[in-house]
C-alpha positions in Angstrom: -37.1 20.0 -2.1 -36.7 22.3 0.5 -38.5 23.4 3.8 -39.9 26.9 4.8 -40.5 25.9 8.2 -38.1 22.9 9.2 -38.7 23.5 12.8 -42.0 22.0 12.7 -40.6 18.1 12.2 -39.9 18.5 16.0 -43.5 17.8 16.5 -42.8 14.4 14.8 -41.4 13.7 18.3 -44.6 13.4 19.7 -45.9 10.7 17.3 -44.1 7.9 19.3 -45.5 9.0 22.6 -48.9 8.8 20.9 -48.5 5.4 19.6 -47.0 4.2 22.7 -50.2 5.6 25.1 -52.4 3.8 22.4 -50.8 0.3 22.6 -50.4 0.7 26.6 -54.1 1.4 26.9 -55.2 -1.0 24.3 -53.4 -4.0 25.9 -54.3 -2.7 29.4 -58.2 -2.9 28.3 -57.6 -6.9 27.1 -55.8 -7.6 30.5 -59.3 -9.0 32.5 -60.1 -12.7 31.5 -62.4 -15.7 32.1 -61.4 -19.3 32.6 -62.8 -22.0 30.6 -62.0 -25.7 30.6 -62.0 -25.9 27.0 -61.7 -23.4 24.0 -62.7 -25.9 21.4 -66.1 -24.5 20.7 -64.8 -21.0 20.8 -62.4 -21.6 17.9 -65.5 -22.5 15.6 -67.1 -19.2 16.0 -67.2 -16.5 13.1 -64.9 -14.0 13.7 -65.9 -10.3 12.6 -63.5 -8.2 10.7 -64.9 -5.0 11.7 -63.5 -5.9 15.2 -60.1 -5.3 13.6 -60.8 -1.5 12.0 -59.4 -0.1 15.3 -56.1 -0.6 13.9 -57.0 1.2 10.8 -58.6 4.1 12.8 -55.0 4.5 14.9 -52.8 4.0 11.6 -54.8 6.5 9.7 -54.9 9.1 12.8 -51.0 8.8 12.9 -50.6 9.0 9.3 -52.8 12.1 9.5 -50.8 13.6 12.2 -47.4 13.2 10.5 -48.8 14.4 7.1 -50.1 17.4 8.8 -46.6 18.5 10.5 -44.9 18.0 6.9 -47.3 20.1 5.6 -46.8 22.8 8.3 -43.0 22.5 7.6 -43.9 24.0 3.9 -42.1 21.8 1.5 -41.1 23.8 -1.5 -39.9 23.1 -5.0 -36.9 25.6 -5.6 -37.2 26.5 -9.4 -34.0 28.2 -10.6 -33.6 30.2 -13.8 -29.8 31.1 -14.9 -29.2 33.8 -17.5 -25.7 33.9 -18.8 -24.4 36.9 -20.8 -21.0 36.2 -22.7 -18.8 38.5 -24.1 -17.2 36.4 -26.8 -13.4 36.7 -28.1 -12.9 36.4 -32.0 -9.8 33.8 -32.4 -8.2 33.0 -35.8 -5.6 29.6 -35.4 -2.7 29.9 -38.1 -1.2 26.5 -38.4 1.9 25.7 -40.4 1.3 22.9 -43.0 4.7 23.1 -44.5 6.6 19.5 -45.1 8.9 20.1 -42.2 5.5 19.4 -40.0 6.1 15.8 -40.7 8.9 15.6 -38.3 8.2 13.3 -35.2 9.9 14.9 -32.2 5.9 15.6 -31.2 3.8 12.3 -31.4 3.0 11.0 -33.7 4.3 14.0 -35.7 4.0 18.0 -35.2 1.2 18.4 -37.9 -0.9 15.4 -36.2 -0.1 16.8 -32.7 -1.1 20.5 -33.3 -4.2 19.5 -34.9 -5.2 17.3 -32.1 -4.6 20.1 -29.6 -6.2 22.7 -31.6 -9.5 20.6 -31.8 -9.4 20.1 -27.9 -9.0 24.0 -27.7 -12.0 24.6 -29.8 -13.9 22.0 -27.5 -13.2 24.2 -24.5 -14.6 27.5 -25.9 -18.3 28.6 -25.2 -19.3 31.9 -27.0 -16.1 32.8 -29.0 -15.9 33.0 -32.8 -12.8 30.8 -34.0 -11.6 30.6 -37.6 -8.8 28.9 -39.1 -5.9 29.9 -41.4 -3.0 27.6 -42.6 -0.1 28.4 -44.7 2.9 27.0 -46.4 4.5 28.8 -49.5 1.0 30.8 -49.5 -1.9 31.1 -47.2 -5.5 30.4 -47.1 -8.4 30.7 -45.0 -9.8 27.3 -44.2 -13.1 28.8 -42.3 -13.5 32.4 -41.3 -14.4 33.0 -37.3 -17.5 31.1 -36.6 -19.5 29.5 -34.0 -20.0 26.4 -35.9 -17.5 24.6 -34.0 -18.6 21.2 -35.3 -17.9 22.3 -38.9 -14.4 23.7 -37.7 -13.6 20.3 -35.8 -14.4 18.5 -39.2 -12.0 20.6 -41.3 -9.5 20.2 -38.8 -9.9 16.4 -39.5 -9.9 17.0 -43.1 -6.6 19.1 -43.1 -3.6 17.7 -45.4 -0.3 18.5 -45.9 1.4 18.9 -49.1 -1.7 20.5 -50.9 0.0 23.8 -50.9 3.6 24.5 -52.4 6.2 24.2 -49.8 7.4 26.9 -47.8 6.9 28.6 -44.7 5.3 32.2 -44.8 4.6 33.2 -41.5 4.0 36.7 -42.2 1.2 35.8 -45.0 -0.3 33.5 -42.6 -0.8 36.6 -40.0 -1.9 39.0 -42.6 -4.4 36.4 -43.8 -5.6 36.2 -40.0 -5.5 39.9 -39.7 -7.9 40.4 -42.7 -10.7 38.2 -41.1 -10.4 39.9 -37.9 -9.8 43.6 -38.7 -13.8 44.4 -39.1 -14.5 42.3 -36.0 -16.2 44.5 -33.5 -15.7 42.3 -30.3 -13.5 44.0 -27.6 -11.0 41.1 -27.6 -9.2 39.8 -31.1 -6.7 37.1 -30.9 -4.4 35.4 -33.3 -2.8 31.8 -32.1 0.2 31.2 -34.7 1.9 27.6 -34.7 5.2 26.9 -36.7 7.9 24.8 -36.8 10.4 26.8 -38.7 11.8 30.2 -40.1 9.7 32.7 -42.2 11.2 32.3 -45.8 8.2 32.9 -48.2 5.7 35.6 -48.9 5.4 39.2 -49.5 5.0 40.2 -45.9 7.3 40.0 -43.1 6.1 39.0 -39.9 6.8 41.8 -37.7 5.4 43.9 -40.4 2.4 41.9 -40.0 2.4 42.2 -36.2 2.6 46.0 -36.7 -0.4 45.5 -38.6 -2.2 43.9 -36.1 -1.5 46.2 -33.2 -3.3 49.1 -35.6 -6.1 46.8 -35.3 -5.8 45.7 -31.6 -5.2 42.1 -32.3 -3.5 40.2 -30.1 -0.9 37.4 -31.3 0.3 34.2 -29.3 2.9 32.5 -31.1 4.1 29.1 -30.7 7.1 27.3 -31.7 6.6 23.4 -32.0 9.8 21.4 -32.3 12.7 19.9 -29.9 15.9 21.4 -29.7 18.8 20.4 -31.9 17.8 17.9 -34.5 14.4 15.7 -35.0 13.5 12.7 -36.9 12.1 13.3 -40.1 10.4 10.2 -42.1 11.8 9.7 -45.9 9.9 7.3 -48.4 13.1 5.3 -49.9 12.1 3.9 -53.2 14.6 0.9 -52.2 14.5 0.6 -48.3 11.2 1.9 -48.0 10.2 4.3 -45.0 13.3 5.5 -43.0 14.3 8.2 -40.9 16.7 11.2 -41.0 17.6 13.6 -38.4 16.9 17.3 -39.4 17.9 20.6 -37.7 15.3 22.4 -36.1 15.7 26.1 -36.9 12.8 28.1 -35.4 13.3 31.7 -35.3 12.5 32.0 -31.8 13.5 36.1 -31.9 11.1 36.8 -34.5 8.3 35.0 -33.0 8.9 36.6 -29.6 9.3 40.2 -31.1 5.7 39.4 -33.0 3.9 38.2 -29.7 5.4 40.8 -27.6 4.8 43.5 -30.0 0.9 43.0 -29.8 0.7 42.3 -26.1 0.7 38.5 -26.4 3.1 35.8 -25.6 5.7 33.5 -27.2 5.7 29.9 -26.1 8.2 27.0 -27.2 6.4 23.2 -27.3 9.2 20.8 -27.5 6.9 17.8 -27.0 3.2 17.0 -27.3 2.4 17.1 -23.4 4.0 20.9 -23.2 1.8 22.0 -26.6 -1.0 20.8 -24.6 -0.2 22.9 -21.5 0.6 25.7 -24.0 -3.1 25.7 -25.5 -4.3 25.3 -22.1 -2.6 28.5 -20.8 -3.7 30.3 -23.7 -7.4 29.2 -23.0 -7.1 30.6 -19.5 -5.6 33.7 -20.6 -8.2 34.7 -23.0 -11.4 33.4 -21.3 -14.9 35.3 -22.1 -16.3 37.0 -19.4 -19.6 35.6 -18.5 -22.1 37.3 -16.2 -24.5 35.2 -14.3 -28.1 36.4 -13.5 -30.0 33.7 -11.3 -33.5 34.0 -10.4 -34.8 31.7 -7.9 -38.6 30.9 -7.2 -40.4 28.6 -5.0 -43.4 26.5 -5.5 -45.3 25.6 -2.4 -45.9 21.6 -2.1 -47.8 21.5 1.4 -51.6 21.7 -0.2 -50.7 18.1 -1.3 -49.7 16.7 2.3 -52.4 18.9 4.1 -55.1 17.4 1.5 -53.5 13.8 2.5 -53.7 14.5 6.0 -57.4 15.8 6.0 -58.2 12.3 3.8 -56.7 10.3 6.8 -58.5 12.3 9.3 -61.6 11.9 7.7 -61.1 8.2 7.1 -60.4 7.5 11.1 -63.5 9.8 11.9 -65.7 7.9 9.3 -64.6 4.4 10.5 -64.9 5.2 14.4 -68.2 7.1 14.1 -69.9 5.2 11.7 -68.7 1.6 11.5 -67.0 0.9 15.2 -69.9 2.5 16.9 -72.3 0.4 15.1 -70.9 -2.6 16.4 -70.8 -1.4 19.9 -74.5 0.0 19.6 -75.3 -3.8 18.2 
């Protein structure tokens, strides 16, 4: 609720004055008195409810005055319509699902941490089409760029390691993502590659794939996931059960940096789960969709309601004073 003429509310300051004058005059009229020796007989006289209607007249008049002031202040309902035009971005997330992603330097392990952060990243987007590619020895499209974020999140939940022959075909993962983006007509196309190793499989070298991405004006962000030095890796021993072995962390940072910088992107190193989250948050900020808002505002006047109530109050006060109280006086 807004008010077009709020200065009228100052007139309400007159209301206490009206009430004070009325009460003063009312009690002043009642000051003359007669002295009786005994009031017992007077108590038994029937009262007349009509004699109390002067209070109804006063209250109706005061209420009518207050409602009239509210109506003059012009209460309005503000109706706002927002029209949003978003220029979406096409994004493909490329996720390494090779066996080395079981290492637990990121909690609970690299694969689970990458999956959860990817899901949060998807949840923050509004009008962007997002796809998912996975790779190990080979690369596969899990889902092409889509606006169905619920489907994408479900497919991320269903991801498993070990379904593709083991290896790390980073170049093939990038090439598969490029194939999904090359025909896109959006102004901004982005690939986010997450891996924990070195390219050791596939027919296409990552830098060659980056050259191809540059041809299609696709930007690549690369993320190296893993601590520095060694990382605990779970091994299922047939005799002693589950145990851990420290494995070397070998991320080809030079190659990942070249791939990113060649296309205008950036390379990140995530040595723990919190750092991985910060990386995705930064990419989220760097690749925000441009959203234009057109705001239309309209106002609906509410004063007729208050004016009608004020009229009813004045009419009630007039009717009681003219036709009921006057009849008491005349009788």
